[in-house]
N, C-alpha and C positions, 0 to 999 in steps of 0.2 A: 175435351182433352186439354185445350188451352187454359180453361178455367182451373182445372185440377193442377196443372203445372204452376199457374200463378199463385194458387193457394199454398202449394208446397214451398215456392220461393219466399212468399211472405212469412210463412211459418219458420223457415230456416233463418230468415233475417231477424225475426224476433228472438229466436233461440240464440243466435250468435251474439246479438246485442246484449242478451241477458247473461251469457256465459261468464263474463268477468266477475260478476257478483258471486258466482259459485266456484270458479276455477282459480281465482287469485289466492295465493297463500295468505292466511291471516297475518296481519302485521302486529308486532308487539311494540312498535314505537310509541314513545310518550313525548309530550310537548314540554320543552324547557324554555326558560326565559333568563336573560341576563342583561345587565345594564352597566355601562362604564363610561367614564369621562376621561378626556385626554387634553392637556394644555400643550400646544406646540410652540416651539421656539422659533427664532429668526431664521434658522437654517432649514426649517421644515415648511412644506406647503400644506394648504388645507386638505389636499387629497391624501397626503401622507398621514396627516393627523386623523382623518376619517378612517383610514385603513387600520391604524393602530388602535383606535377606539373600538372598532368592530372586533379586532382580535381579542382585546381585553374583555369585551362583552361576551364573546364566545366562551372564554375561559371562565367567566363568572357563571355562565349558564351551566357549565359542566360541574364546577366546584360546588354549586348549590344544589345539584341534582341528588335526590335521596339515595339512588342506587350507588352513585359515586361515593357519597359520604359513608355508606355502609361498607363498600369494597375497600376504600382507602384506609379504613381503620386497621386493616391487616397489613398495610404498607408502612413500616416504621421509618423508612428512609425518606426524609423530607425532600431531598433533591429528586428522588425517583417519583414522588408524588407530583412535583412540579412538571417533570418531563411527561408524565402520563396525562396531566391536564392539557398540556400543550399539544400532545399527539392526538388525543381524543377530540379536542375542540377544533383542530385543524382538519381532521380527516373523517370523523365519525358523526358529524352533525348533518342532518338532511333537511332540505327545504328551508334553508335559513332565510328569514325575512327581516328587514329593518322596520320595526314598528314605530320607532320614534327617533328623530334626529334634531337636536337642538344646539344651536350655536350661540355662544355668549362671548363675544370678543375673540380671543385666541383659544377658547376652550370649546370642545365639542363633546356632547353627551349622546350616546347611542344606546337604544334599547332594542334587542333582537329576540326573536322567538325561533325555535327550530325543533325538529324531531330527532329523537335519539333512541337507539335500541338498547335496552338494559342488558340483553344477552351479550352484545358486543363489548360492553364495559367489563363484564366479568371475564370474558376471554382475554381481553387486552391486559387487564391487571394480572391475571394468572401468567400470561406469556412473559410479561416484563419481570415478574417476580422469579420465574424460572430462569430467565437470562441472568438476573442478578445473582441468584444462588449458584448457577453454573460457573460464572466468572469468579465468585468468591472461592469455590471449591478448587478451581484450577489455579487461582492465585496462591492459595495456601499450599497446594501441591508443588508448584514451581519454587516457592520460597523455601520449603522444607528440602527440596532437592538441591537447590543452590547453597543452602546452609549445611548440606551433607548430614542432615538430621535423619539418620536411618530409623531411629525409634519412632519419630513422628510419622514417617512414611509407613511403617509397619502398623501403626495405630489407625491411620486414616485411609489406607488403601488395602486392596486384596491382592497379594502377590505370592508367587511360588517361593519355595525355599531356595531354589537355584537363583532366582532373580535377587533375592535378599542377599545371598552370598556375593553375587557379582557387584551389587551396589556397595556392599561393605568394603570390598576390595577397591573399587573405583574411588570411593570417598577417602581411602587411605593413601592412594597414589596422587590424586589431584587436589590441590588446595583451592583452586578456583574453577567453578563450573558455571558457564553462562548458558541460559536456556530461554526458550519462548514457547508458547503454546498457541495453537490455532484451532478454533472451534470448526469442526467439519460439518456436523449436522445435529439437529435436535428434533425430538419427537415426543409423543406422550409417554413413551416407555423408557427412553434413554437419550443420552447426549454422547456424541463421539467427538474426540479431539485428536490433533496431531501434536505430540510433544517432541520438540526438537532441541538437541544439544548443539549450541552454536560454537562454543570454544571451551577448551580444557587447558589448564595451566598446572604443570606438575610441581613438585617440591623444589626442583632446581630452577624454577622460573621460566621454563620453556613452554611455549604455546604449542598445543597439539590440536591438529584438525581431526575431529571425530571421524572414524570410518563409517561406511554405509551401514554396518551392522548395528552400531549403537546410536547413530545420529538421530534417527527418527523412530518413534514408538507410537502406536495407536492406543489410546486409552478410552475407556468407556465409563460413563456414570449412569448406572441404572436408576430407574424411577419406579416405585411400587407404592400403591395406595396413597398417591399424592406426595410421597417423600422421596428425596434424592438420597441414594445410598453411597457407599464407598466407591472410590475409583477402582476399576478393574483393569489390570494390565498384565 
């Protein structure tokens, strides 16, 4: 009986030891490498220089990665590309190792290698593009509203006839309308925002505080088949 129990324990031990090879989810990470040099000034320490060189090496690793090159071709905004590289290099590289560190006077060169998940790159690029599109749509909306451009609002949003009449009346009464918009939530199917009228000035130059009925409005931007639609309100 003792022999049987011992065999069972040994068998379970072998089974448990072997489980990771079968139970772990397959990884899709790929290895990337980057190299950068940094010359530091009198107001910087070698430690600071090494940190900056590593940051630049991380960014080089991302910017040279084939999946990033393919994904970034869809991003036309250069500033957004730079922001994405910084975000990905700072938070999406795994198992970062410094393979080479060379000092030459006040210059340090660092070469790093790391693992990166191509799926994460696609998700982050899509997320930031969505953010940019949503901000642009909302900015165009507030600009048209503050300019009292009823025709532009009719073209770019979905509104009822009663809302259109109310807006037309408001735009005739007030010469200045100050607004702001706050993004409430975003998902794969829509974005919601709170549109707020901060101040109204009528033709007589009198400042009017908007009442609770017109002050805040919830607006929605639907997304279908990867495309953002007109604002609904």
